[in-house]
C-alpha positions in Angstrom: 0.0 0.0 0.0 1.4 3.4 -0.9 2.6 5.5 2.0 2.1 8.8 0.2 -1.3 10.5 0.6 -3.6 11.3 -2.3 -3.5 14.8 -3.7 -6.4 16.0 -1.6 -7.0 19.7 -1.0 -8.1 20.9 2.4 -9.6 24.3 2.6 -10.0 25.8 6.1 -12.4 28.7 5.9 -13.2 31.2 8.6 -16.1 33.8 8.6 -15.9 36.4 5.8 -14.4 39.7 6.8 -13.0 42.6 4.7 -9.4 41.2 5.2 -10.5 37.6 4.9 -8.0 35.2 3.4 -8.3 31.5 2.4 -5.6 29.1 3.5 -5.3 26.0 1.3 -3.4 23.0 2.4 -2.5 19.8 0.5 -1.5 16.4 1.8 2.1 17.3 0.9 1.9 20.3 3.3 2.2 22.9 0.5 0.6 26.1 1.7 -0.6 28.9 -0.6 -2.2 32.0 0.7 -3.9 34.5 -1.4 -6.4 37.3 -1.0 -10.0 36.2 -1.6 -10.5 39.4 -3.6 -7.6 38.6 -5.9 -8.7 35.0 -6.4 -12.0 36.1 -7.8 -12.5 35.5 -11.5 -15.3 37.9 -12.7 -15.4 36.2 -16.1 -16.2 32.7 -14.7 -19.7 31.7 -13.9 -20.5 31.1 -10.3 -20.5 27.4 -9.6 -23.7 25.9 -8.2 -23.6 25.4 -4.4 -23.2 21.8 -3.3 -26.3 20.2 -1.8 -26.2 19.0 1.8 -26.3 15.2 2.2 -29.4 13.9 3.7 -27.7 11.2 5.7 -24.4 12.8 6.8 -25.0 16.4 7.6 -24.5 17.0 11.3 -25.0 20.6 12.4 -22.4 20.3 15.2 -19.9 18.5 13.0 -16.4 19.8 12.8 -15.4 18.6 9.3 -17.1 19.3 5.9 -16.3 16.9 3.1 -17.2 18.0 -0.4 -17.4 15.3 -3.0 -18.7 16.3 -6.4 -21.8 18.4 -5.8 -22.6 17.0 -2.3 -21.4 18.3 1.1 -21.0 16.0 4.1 -20.7 17.4 7.6 -19.3 14.9 10.1 -16.9 14.5 13.0 -13.2 14.4 12.1 -12.1 12.4 15.1 -13.2 9.0 13.8 -11.6 9.6 10.4 -8.3 10.8 12.0 -8.2 7.8 14.3 -8.2 5.2 11.5 -6.7 7.0 8.5 -3.1 8.3 8.4 -4.0 10.3 5.3 -6.9 12.2 7.0 -4.8 12.5 10.2 -2.0 14.2 8.3 -4.3 16.5 6.4 -6.4 17.5 9.4 -3.5 18.0 11.8 -2.4 21.1 10.0 -3.0 24.4 11.8 -6.6 25.6 11.5 -7.9 29.2 11.8 -10.4 30.1 14.4 -13.5 32.1 13.6 -13.2 35.8 14.2 -16.0 38.0 15.5 -15.2 40.9 13.3 -16.3 43.2 16.1 -19.7 41.8 16.2 -20.7 41.4 19.8 -23.5 39.0 18.8 -21.1 36.5 17.2 -20.9 33.2 19.2 -18.2 33.1 21.8 -17.2 30.7 24.6 -19.0 31.8 27.8 -16.0 31.0 29.9 -13.0 32.3 28.0 -14.6 34.5 25.4 -12.8 32.8 22.4 -14.5 32.3 19.1 -15.2 28.7 18.1 -12.9 27.0 15.6 -14.2 26.9 12.1 -14.9 23.4 10.6 -12.3 22.2 8.2 -13.4 21.9 4.6 -11.9 19.1 2.5 -12.5 18.7 -1.2 -12.3 15.1 -2.4 -12.2 13.7 -5.8 -14.4 10.7 -4.8 -17.9 10.2 -6.0 -20.5 11.0 -3.4 -22.1 7.5 -3.3 -18.6 6.0 -2.8 -17.9 8.4 0.1 -21.3 7.7 1.6 -20.5 4.0 1.7 -17.2 4.6 3.5 -18.8 7.0 6.0 -21.4 4.5 6.9 -18.6 2.3 8.2 -16.6 4.9 10.0 -18.8 7.7 11.4 -22.3 8.1 12.9 -25.0 9.6 10.7 -28.4 11.1 11.5 -30.0 7.7 12.1 -28.5 4.6 13.8 -27.6 1.8 11.3 -27.4 -1.9 11.6 -24.9 -3.4 9.1 -26.8 -5.7 6.7 -25.5 -9.2 6.3 -25.9 -9.1 2.5 -23.7 -6.2 1.4 -24.0 -4.8 -2.1 -21.2 -4.8 -4.5 -21.2 -1.0 -4.5 -20.7 -0.9 -0.8 -17.9 -3.5 -0.7 -16.1 -2.0 -3.7 -16.2 1.6 -2.4 -14.9 0.5 1.0 -12.0 -1.4 -0.5 -11.1 1.3 -3.0 -11.4 4.3 -0.7 -10.0 2.3 2.2 -7.0 1.6 0.0 -6.7 5.2 -1.0 -6.9 6.6 2.5 -4.9 3.8 4.1 -7.8 2.6 6.3 -6.5 -1.0 6.6 -9.2 -2.3 8.9 -11.9 -1.4 6.4 -10.0 -2.9 3.5 -9.3 -6.2 5.4 -12.8 -6.6 6.7 -14.3 -6.0 3.2 -11.8 -8.5 1.7 -12.8 -11.0 4.4 -16.4 -10.6 3.3 -15.4 -11.4 -0.3 -13.3 -14.4 0.8 -16.2 -15.8 2.8 -18.4 -15.9 -0.3 -15.9 -16.4 -3.1 -14.8 -19.5 -1.1 -11.4 -20.1 0.3 -12.2 -23.8 0.6 -14.1 -26.4 -1.4 -16.0 -27.8 1.5 -17.4 -24.3 2.4 -19.2 -24.1 -1.0 -22.7 -25.5 -1.4 -22.0 -26.1 -5.1 -25.5 -25.0 -6.2 -24.5 -21.8 -7.9 -21.2 -20.1 -8.8 -19.7 -18.7 -5.6 -20.6 -15.1 -4.9 -22.4 -13.1 -2.1 -26.2 -13.2 -2.1 -26.6 -9.5 -3.2 -24.0 -9.7 -6.0 -24.9 -10.3 -9.6 -22.8 -12.5 -11.9 -21.4 -9.5 -13.7 -20.0 -8.2 -10.5 -17.3 -10.9 -10.7 -15.5 -8.5 -13.0 -15.3 -5.9 -10.3 -14.1 -8.6 -7.8 -11.3 -9.6 -10.1 -10.2 -5.9 -10.3 -10.4 -5.5 -6.5 -8.3 -8.7 -6.1 -5.7 -7.3 -8.6 -5.6 -3.9 -6.8 -5.1 -5.3 -3.3 -2.9 -8.4 -4.3 -5.6 -10.8 -2.9 -4.9 -13.6 -5.3 -7.0 -16.1 -3.5 -10.1 -14.4 -4.9 -9.0 -14.8 -8.5 -9.8 -18.5 -9.3 -13.5 -18.3 -8.4 -14.0 -14.7 -9.5 -12.5 -15.5 -12.9 -14.6 -18.6 -13.1 -17.7 -16.4 -12.5 -16.5 -14.2 -15.4 -16.2 -17.2 -17.7 -19.9 -17.9 -17.2 -20.9 -14.4 -18.5 -22.1 -13.6 -22.0 -19.3 -12.5 -24.3 -20.8 -9.0 -24.5 -20.9 -8.7 -20.7 -17.3 -10.0 -20.5 -16.0 -7.4 -23.0 -18.0 -4.3 -21.9 -18.3 -4.8 -18.2 -20.8 -2.8 -16.1 -21.3 0.7 -14.7 -20.6 1.5 -11.1 -23.2 3.1 -8.9 -22.1 6.6 -10.1 -23.5 5.6 -13.5 -20.5 6.7 -15.5 -17.4 4.7 -14.3 -17.1 1.4 -16.1 -15.7 -1.8 -14.4 -14.0 -3.8 -17.1 -11.4 -6.5 -17.1 -7.9 -5.9 -18.3 -7.1 -7.4 -21.7 -5.0 -10.1 -20.1 -7.9 -11.1 -17.8 -10.3 -11.1 -20.7 -7.9 -13.5 -22.5 -7.8 -15.7 -19.4 -11.5 -15.9 -19.4 -11.9 -17.0 -23.0 -9.1 -19.7 -22.5 -10.6 -20.6 -19.2 -14.0 -21.3 -20.7 -12.5 -23.9 -23.0 -10.4 -25.3 -20.1 -13.5 -25.6 -17.8 -15.5 -27.4 -20.4 -12.7 -29.8 -21.2 -12.2 -30.6 -17.5 -15.9 -31.2 -17.0 -16.1 -33.5 -20.1 -13.2 -35.6 -18.9 -14.4 -35.8 -15.4 -17.9 -37.0 -16.6 -16.3 -39.8 -18.6 -14.2 -40.8 -15.6 -17.2 -40.8 -13.3 -19.3 -43.1 -15.5 -16.7 -45.5 -16.8 -17.6 -49.1 -16.0 -15.9 -49.7 -12.7 -17.8 -51.8 -10.2 -16.8 -51.7 -6.6 -15.2 -54.9 -5.1 -18.3 -55.7 -3.0 -20.8 -55.2 -5.8 -23.9 -57.4 -5.1 -25.2 -57.5 -8.7 -22.3 -57.3 -11.1 -24.3 -58.1 -14.2 -27.0 -55.6 -13.4 -24.7 -52.8 -12.3 -22.5 -53.2 -15.3 -25.4 -52.8 -17.6 -26.6 -49.7 -15.8 -23.2 -48.1 -16.1 -23.1 -48.8 -19.8 -26.5 -47.3 -20.3 -25.5 -44.1 -18.4 -22.4 -43.7 -20.5 -24.3 -44.4 -23.8 -27.1 -41.9 -23.1 -24.6 -39.0 -22.5 -24.8 -38.3 -26.3 -28.3 -36.9 -25.7 -27.5 -34.8 -22.7 -25.1 -32.0 -23.7 -26.0 -30.1 -20.5 -24.1 -32.8 -18.5 -21.1 -33.1 -20.8 -20.7 -29.7 -22.5 -21.2 -27.2 -19.7 -19.3 -24.7 -17.7 -21.3 -25.6 -14.6 -19.0 -28.5 -13.7 -20.4 -28.5 -10.2 -24.0 -29.4 -11.2 -26.1 -32.1 -12.9 -24.2 -35.3 -12.3 -26.3 -36.5 -9.4 -29.6 -35.6 -11.3 -28.4 -37.4 -14.4 -27.5 -40.5 -12.5 -30.8 -40.7 -10.6 -32.8 -40.1 -13.8 -31.0 -42.9 -15.6 -31.4 -45.3 -12.6 -34.8 -44.1 -11.3 -35.7 -47.7 -10.3 -32.4 -47.9 -8.4 -31.0 -51.0 -10.1 -27.5 -50.2 -8.9 -26.7 -52.0 -5.8 -26.1 -49.9 -2.7 -22.3 -50.3 -2.7 -22.0 -49.3 -6.4 -24.3 -46.3 -5.9 -22.3 -45.1 -2.9 -19.0 -45.6 -4.8 -20.5 -43.6 -7.7 -21.2 -40.7 -5.4 -17.7 -40.9 -4.0 -16.3 -40.7 -7.5 -18.4 -37.7 -8.1 -16.9 -36.0 -5.1 -13.4 -37.0 -6.1 -13.9 -35.5 -9.6 -15.3 -32.3 -8.3 -12.4 -31.9 -5.9 -9.9 -32.5 -8.6 -11.4 -29.7 -10.8 -11.4 -27.4 -7.7 -7.8 -28.3 -7.0 -6.9 -27.4 -10.7 -9.0 -24.2 -10.8 -6.1 -21.7 -10.6 -4.4 -23.5 -13.4 -7.6 -23.6 -15.5 -8.0 -19.9 -15.0 -4.4 -19.1 -15.8 -3.3 -17.8 -12.4 -1.0 -19.0 -9.6 -2.3 -19.0 -6.0 0.0 -20.4 -3.4 -1.7 -22.6 -0.8 -4.8 -23.1 -2.9 -6.8 -26.3 -2.0 -4.4 -27.0 0.9 -7.3 -28.2 2.9 -8.1 -31.1 0.5 -6.6 -34.6 0.9 -3.8 -35.5 -1.5 -4.9 -36.0 -5.1 -5.9 -39.5 -5.9 -4.4 -41.1 -9.1 -6.8 -41.1 -12.0 -7.8 -44.5 -13.3 -6.0 -45.6 -16.4 -7.8 -45.7 -19.7 -8.3 -49.0 -21.6 -5.4 -48.0 -24.0 -3.0 -47.5 -21.0 -4.1 -50.8 -19.5 -3.1 -52.6 -22.6 
């Protein structure tokens, strides 16, 4: 993570007086002071005043954040406590408000000093991204309970802005949420749908790949890229717009290439695994070898009419349904049926183990929780 702060401008403004000046500070502690009269450009149109945010505008707040056309008024203490970048910016000297000789101006009843003016920070972030970050860090007008099913926009904003402002706890907790749902272990996945959080759409896998790249969280890549492989080609190439409506999330050209190669690799892996699953191998304690052998042959022969089972990217589906439909009267003996389900589990685990390779990435420690790989059965040609 970069140790240098973003080029964020902090403007500390006191009440207007005839000799009023505006002191502008940047994160690199560069100070420029100029007369407010000299800074006026009579030829430029007056910019529209930012609107006050409905959720984060606290009248007694001591920090105003301006993002786009929205102003947020919050307390600076929580931001300074977790962000070195905000701490550096807001630790700069701040002017106090002056009374300008007005006896009615607010003053401390004890010492008579004027209150300190709120710092004003102009940020380049989009208001909706900043709002997501503030929901994690500071209180708003109404108490909030963090939802269990976070949106992609919320998670993405917290990681991107947390990374920018060096708020490590926000970044790590948001990445932990992604790891939980994009699956660090095979046995944690229900294998009903591609792994992703409940509130995410399939196309959001593109954004997760980009977040993984930005933060160096490689363990997210195999399943996120697998999710991208299952998108339509148009979605894969053009991506999607973030909540701001204008910023596009798209994959890098290298990752687009990985997805097209990965689609073919996933389909090939599923086809080979299906053939290994249904080859005529009876268990040693088979009770009806002639019957069970015929059932296996029928299952293998009827694959030609079931492309969904063989030619699919959803390698984690369909096998059990196909087996039960071909043997609905349960002609297979109990030991052979149990052995078939064990072979299914073995084939699924082997595809999971190879997933980084199939997606063209390297992830150290991937599938470490699985037992050692079992040798694949030899084909008839190899046996001869």
